[in-house]
C-alpha positions as CSV (number, residue, x, y, z in Angstrom):
1,X,127.6,-3.9,14.9
2,X,130.7,-2.4,13.4
3,X,131.3,-1.9,9.6
4,X,133.8,-4.6,9.3
5,X,131.1,-7.2,10.6
6,X,128.3,-5.8,8.4
7,X,130.1,-5.8,4.9
8,X,132.8,-8.4,3.9
9,X,136.0,-7.2,2.3
10,X,135.5,-7.0,-1.6
11,X,138.4,-7.9,-3.8
12,X,138.0,-6.5,-7.1
13,X,138.1,-9.0,-10.2
14,X,141.6,-7.8,-11.4
15,X,143.1,-8.5,-8.0
16,X,141.5,-12.1,-8.1
17,X,142.9,-12.7,-11.7
18,X,146.5,-11.7,-10.4
19,X,146.2,-14.0,-7.4
20,X,145.0,-16.9,-9.6
21,X,147.9,-16.2,-12.0
22,X,150.6,-16.2,-9.3
23,X,149.1,-19.5,-7.9
24,X,149.2,-21.1,-11.2
25,X,152.7,-19.9,-11.8
26,X,153.8,-21.2,-8.4
27,X,152.2,-24.7,-9.0
28,X,153.8,-25.0,-12.4
29,X,157.2,-24.3,-10.8
30,X,156.7,-26.9,-8.2
31,X,155.7,-29.5,-10.9
32,X,158.5,-28.5,-13.0
33,X,160.9,-29.6,-10.1
34,X,158.9,-32.7,-9.2
35,X,159.3,-33.9,-12.9
36,X,163.0,-33.2,-13.2
37,X,164.1,-35.2,-10.1
38,X,162.8,-36.7,-7.1
39,X,165.4,-35.5,-4.7
40,X,168.7,-36.1,-2.9
41,X,167.4,-38.4,-0.3
42,X,170.2,-36.9,2.0
43,X,172.6,-39.1,0.5
44,X,176.4,-38.2,0.6
45,X,179.5,-39.8,-1.1
46,X,182.1,-38.7,-3.6
47,X,183.8,-35.3,-3.7
48,X,187.1,-34.0,-4.7
49,X,188.7,-34.2,-8.1
50,X,186.7,-36.6,-10.2
51,X,188.3,-35.4,-13.5
52,X,185.0,-35.6,-15.0
53,X,183.4,-33.6,-18.1
54,X,180.0,-32.5,-17.4
55,X,177.9,-32.3,-20.5
56,X,174.9,-29.9,-21.2
57,X,172.7,-33.1,-21.3
58,X,173.3,-33.7,-17.6
59,X,175.7,-36.6,-18.3
60,X,179.2,-36.6,-16.7
61,X,181.8,-38.7,-18.3
62,X,185.4,-39.8,-17.3
63,X,188.3,-40.7,-19.6
64,X,189.3,-44.3,-19.1
65,X,192.8,-43.2,-17.4
66,X,191.0,-41.0,-14.7
67,X,188.3,-43.3,-13.6
68,X,187.7,-44.4,-10.0
69,X,186.9,-47.9,-9.0
70,X,183.1,-48.5,-8.2
71,X,182.7,-49.3,-4.6
72,X,181.5,-52.7,-3.5
73,X,177.8,-52.6,-3.7
74,X,176.2,-55.9,-2.3
75,X,173.1,-57.0,-0.3
76,X,169.8,-58.5,-0.6
77,X,167.5,-57.8,-3.8
78,X,163.8,-57.0,-3.8
79,X,162.9,-60.6,-4.3
80,X,165.3,-61.7,-1.4
81,X,168.3,-63.0,-3.2
82,X,171.9,-62.1,-2.4
83,X,173.7,-59.9,-5.1
84,X,177.2,-58.7,-5.2
85,X,177.7,-56.3,-8.2
86,X,181.4,-56.3,-8.2
87,X,181.8,-60.0,-8.1
88,X,178.7,-61.2,-9.7
89,X,179.2,-58.8,-12.8
90,X,183.1,-58.9,-13.0
91,X,184.3,-58.2,-16.5
92,X,180.8,-56.8,-17.6
93,X,179.6,-53.2,-18.3
94,X,177.2,-52.4,-15.5
95,X,174.4,-50.0,-15.7
96,X,173.2,-49.0,-12.1
97,X,169.9,-47.1,-11.7
98,X,169.1,-45.7,-8.3
99,X,165.2,-45.4,-8.2
100,X,162.2,-45.3,-6.0
101,X,158.6,-46.5,-6.5
102,X,157.4,-43.2,-5.3
103,X,159.5,-41.2,-7.8
104,X,157.6,-40.0,-10.9
105,X,160.6,-39.6,-13.1
106,X,161.7,-43.1,-12.3
107,X,158.5,-44.3,-13.6
108,X,159.0,-42.2,-16.6
109,X,162.3,-43.5,-17.5
110,X,161.7,-47.2,-16.5
111,X,160.6,-48.2,-20.1
112,X,163.9,-47.0,-21.5
113,X,165.9,-49.1,-19.1
114,X,163.9,-52.2,-19.6
115,X,164.2,-51.9,-23.4
116,X,168.0,-51.3,-23.5
117,X,168.6,-53.8,-20.7
118,X,167.0,-56.4,-23.2
119,X,169.0,-55.1,-26.2
120,X,172.5,-54.9,-24.6
121,X,172.5,-58.1,-22.5
122,X,174.1,-60.1,-25.2
123,X,176.6,-57.4,-25.7
124,X,178.0,-57.9,-22.2
125,X,176.0,-55.2,-20.5
126,X,174.1,-55.9,-17.2
127,X,171.7,-53.7,-15.5
128,X,170.8,-53.4,-11.8
129,X,168.8,-51.2,-9.9
130,X,169.3,-49.9,-6.4
131,X,165.9,-49.3,-4.8
132,X,165.8,-46.6,-2.1
133,X,163.7,-44.8,0.3
134,X,160.9,-47.3,-0.2
135,X,160.1,-48.3,3.7
136,X,158.2,-51.4,2.4
137,X,159.2,-53.7,-0.5
138,X,155.8,-54.5,-2.0
139,X,155.3,-50.9,-3.8
140,X,158.8,-51.5,-5.3
141,X,158.1,-55.0,-6.3
142,X,154.8,-53.8,-7.8
143,X,156.7,-51.1,-9.7
144,X,159.1,-53.9,-11.2
145,X,156.1,-56.1,-12.1
146,X,154.2,-53.1,-13.8
147,X,157.2,-52.3,-16.0
148,X,158.4,-55.8,-16.4
149,X,161.8,-55.0,-15.3
150,X,164.1,-57.9,-16.2
151,X,167.0,-57.4,-14.0
152,X,167.2,-57.1,-10.2
153,X,167.4,-54.4,-7.8
154,X,169.1,-54.2,-4.4
155,X,166.9,-53.1,-1.5
156,X,168.5,-50.0,0.1
157,X,165.7,-48.4,1.8
158,X,167.9,-46.0,4.0
159,X,170.5,-45.2,1.2
160,X,173.3,-47.0,3.1
161,X,174.8,-48.3,-0.2
162,X,175.2,-44.5,-1.5
163,X,177.7,-44.0,1.6
164,X,180.0,-46.3,0.3
165,X,181.3,-44.2,-2.7
166,X,184.6,-42.7,-1.6
167,X,185.9,-39.2,-1.9
168,X,186.9,-38.7,-5.5
169,X,184.3,-40.7,-7.2
170,X,181.3,-40.0,-9.2
171,X,178.5,-40.7,-6.6
172,X,174.8,-40.9,-7.3
173,X,173.4,-38.4,-4.8
174,X,170.0,-37.8,-6.4
175,X,166.9,-39.8,-7.4
176,X,167.0,-41.0,-10.2
177,X,170.6,-41.3,-10.6
178,X,172.4,-43.6,-13.2
179,X,176.1,-45.0,-13.3
180,X,177.7,-46.8,-16.1
181,X,180.6,-49.0,-14.9
182,X,183.2,-50.2,-17.3
183,X,184.6,-53.7,-17.7
184,X,187.5,-53.0,-15.4
185,X,185.0,-52.0,-12.7
186,X,185.6,-48.4,-12.9
187,X,182.7,-45.5,-13.1
188,X,182.8,-44.2,-16.7
189,X,179.6,-42.0,-16.6
190,X,176.9,-40.7,-14.4
191,X,173.6,-38.8,-14.8
192,X,171.7,-37.2,-12.2
193,X,168.6,-36.8,-14.1
194,X,165.9,-39.1,-15.7
195,X,167.0,-40.4,-18.8
196,X,165.6,-40.8,-22.4
197,X,166.5,-43.8,-24.4
198,X,168.7,-41.5,-26.4
199,X,170.7,-40.2,-23.3
200,X,171.0,-43.7,-21.8
201,X,172.4,-45.1,-25.1
202,X,174.8,-41.9,-25.1
203,X,176.1,-43.0,-21.8
204,X,176.4,-47.0,-22.6
205,X,177.6,-46.8,-26.4
206,X,181.1,-45.2,-25.8
207,X,181.8,-47.8,-23.0
208,X,180.8,-50.6,-25.3
209,X,183.1,-49.3,-28.0
210,X,186.2,-49.5,-25.6
211,X,188.7,-52.2,-26.0
């Protein structure tokens, strides 16, 4: 029998410690990426000159005179009702949140959206979700029940609604993404990161203050 078969290869303790540390570091990096965003989902949309100002907080804003119209977003909600954001919420400020039940950052930010949706409705702000990449409705419906979401979500499992955003608009091409649409139906702000209550207010309040 050869020496290789008689004696297993030994790894000294320092090598094992280095390997373990490398694995832990790699795992932490993956976890950080997972928590920061769930992914793009292969969605495309706006490009070109959007005239936006990107803040260090991950929020992009557009001056009132430079904004592009929000595309027509309509379809069936998770509970089977018809919804047309442009027609049904005409003259309102609309907060659009793109989410998936499988997305950990979406779950983390959901309570902030629920809270502000209730607070701002009397001020003329409507919240609506776009649920995407959930092949079945049931997990998304359970998500809404668990978080007691008071507003509807369009069911868009393949991301077709995202393709309606024309070149030159601020399109939501990550999950989660959030848009704030002004009273004229134009996109005023976009975030492509999970939002705290503070950041969500930062997106909504300037649009509320507009005359």
